[in-house]
N, C-alpha and C positions, 0 to 999 in steps of 0.2 A: 761271188758275194756282192750282190747288187746294192744292198743297203746294210751297212755296217757302221760301227763306231770307228772312225779313223783318227789315229794319234800320230802327229808328226812332231817329234822332238828335234829341236834345233839348238846347236851350240851358237852362242853369240859370235859376232864377227871380231876380227882382230882389234884389240884395244891398245892404247898407249902403254898400259902396263905390260901387255904381251911383248911389245917391242923392247921395253926396258928390262924384260925378264924378271919382273917383280912378282912376288907371292901376293897376289891381289886380295884374296880373301873377300871380306865385305867392303873393301875400299872401293870408292867410286872413281872409275877411269873412263874417259871419253874414248870413243872409237878413233882409231887412226884413219888417215886418208885411205889407206888400203882397206881397212875394215869397212868403210863406207862403200867402196867399190865392190867388196865381197857381198855386202848386203844387197846392193843393186843387182848384181849378177844372180843371186839366189832369187830375188823377187821376180826378175824377168823369167827365170826358169819355171817357177811355180805358176806364174801367170800363163805361160805358154801351155803348161799342163792342165790349166783350169783348176788348180788346187786351191780353191777358195775356202778359207776357214769359216765356220759358223761361230766359233769362240776362240779367243786367244788368251793364254796364260803366260805371263812373263815374270822372271825375276825382277824385283824393283831396282836392282843395281843398274847404274847408268849404261854400262856397255851392253846389257841385255835390252834395256828399254829403247836405246837408240837403234839397235838392230831391228827391234819390233816395229818402231816407227817408220823406218825406211821400207821394211817389207809391206806394211799396211798402206803406205802411200801409193802403192801400185794397185790396191784393191778397194780402198775407200772412195776414191774419186777417179774419173778417167785420167790416166796418166799421160803427161806430155813431157817431152824432153825439156831439160832446164832452159835450153836456148830459146824455146818457144814459150814455156810457161812464164819466164821472167818478163816477157813482153806484154803479158795479159794483166789488165787491171784487176787486182785481187777483189775489188768490190763489184766487178762486172758479173752479170748473171748469164753471160753468153758462153761460159766455159763448158757447159754441158748442152749438147744439141737438144732441141725441143722434143725430138722423137726418141731420145735415148733415156731409158729409165734411170732415175737416180740410184746409185748404189746404196744398199742397205748398210747401216752402221754395224760394224762388227764389234761385239762387246769384248773389252780387254780387262783382264783382272791381274793386278800385281800380287803375286803369291810369295809370301815370305819363305815357304818351304823350298822354293826354287833357287834360293841364293847359293852362292859358291861356299866352299868350306870356310867356316869361321876359324881362322888360323891363329888367333890369339896374338902373342907377342911378335909373330913373324909377319903380321899384316903390313904390306907395302914395301917389305925389304927385298933386296936381291939376296941370293944365297951368299955372295961374298960379304954383304953387309951383316947378314945373320951370323956368319962365322966370326966376324970381328966382335960383334956384341955378345954373342952367346957361344963361345968356342967349345965349351964342354958339352953342351946339348947337341951342337952340330956334329961333334965327333961321335957321340952316341948314335945319332940318326944315321950317320954314314957307315957305321960299323955293324949294324944289326938290321935284318929284314923285318923284325917284329915291330908292332905298333908301339911307339914311344910317345906318351902324352906331351903335348906342347902347352906350356902354361897359358891359361885363359882361352884355350881353343876348345871347340866341341869334340866329342868322341865319335868313334865309328858307330856306336849304338845310336847316338843322336842323329847321325846322317841317315841311317836306315829307318829310324822312327819317323823323321820328317818326310822321307820318300814315301813311306807307307801311308802317312796321313794325307799327303797330296793325292796319291792314286786312289785311296778309298773315297776321297771327296769327289773326284771327277767321275768315278764309277757310279757313285750314288746320284750325281747330278745329270749325267748325260746318257743318251740312249742311241740306238742304231739310227744312222742318218746324220748324226752330229760329226763335224770335222774340226779337230782341235790342233792348233799350233801351241807348242809348249817350248818357250824360249828360255834356255838356262845356261849352265856352265859345265865345263868338262868333268870336274870332280864329282859333283852331285848327280850328273847324268849317269855315271856308272852305277850308283845306288838306285836311282829311279828305274833304270832298265832291268837291273837284277831283280828288283822287287816286282816289276810288272811280269817278268818271266817266271816268277815263283821260285827263284833260286835262293837257297839259304846262304849263299856266298855272294859277295860282290866281286866283279871281275874287272881287271884293268882294260880300259878302252882308251886308246889314244885318239880322241876325237879331234879332227881338224876344225879350225874356225869355220862356222856356218855348216858344219857336217849335219846330215839328216839321218834320223832313225825313224822309220815309218812302220807302224803296226796297224793291222786291220783286225778288229775284234767283233765277233757276234755277241753283242752286249746282252741280247735276250737269253743267251745260254751261259753267260759268264759264271753264274752261281751254281750251275748243275754239278752234282757229285757223281753222276754216272760215267760210263765210258766215253761220253762225248768230251770229257776233259782231255782226252788223248786224240781227238779228232782234229787233224791238222787242217781240215777245210774251214774250221771255225776260227782259228787264230793264225794269222799269217804275218811273217816279217817280210815286208815289201822292199825296204831299203835299210842298210846298216852301215853307218859311218860313210855315207855317200857325199862326196864333195866334187863330183864331176862338173858341177856348174861353175867351178872356179877355173876350169881348164877349157 
């Protein structure tokens, strides 16, 4: 597959909310120091692989945006170690060698559909705090595997609907040869990937921070209804929950 549409789904790096074991939802949490290191490790790996995106889509929540910014810092401009770059005058025009082409700007779009679960009254709470505030609801959630609505939260239908909207949009917008980074969150990634694979169910995926899910798609044949839908040369899963860059 020499020229295909490449999709690289990326879970954001570790956030302060992750450390504190908070149900972050749409709450805005900064990356932790470890999260910044994780983003750096991933950026170095992708740069080594020459995996340069042509377009980037990110959740607008801070933990995803900061992950995206760190990743792009290795691709938008020639990257230098902090110990060196801190010594360079930011107004200086000598940071890029004269014979080195200036990197092209990579377009970035903040996509509302990529936000984490909108978890209503649980947003920002730890489970212990939720048990104190809403003991009856928490007991119900602990005692049944069935989906129990959380007040003010979105539904599972909402999640699959926004996953479908996002994927329909990028499939209409992009063609073979485009390479996309899609930076999002663990919960909605489950629905995005299930929707992409055409599954009528969403499946539990325990995605690590900065985990990668990479898909190669023959976009020119995506809408075909013949037996090429079952031709595995045209649709390939190249990586799935890959976090080897952290080790």
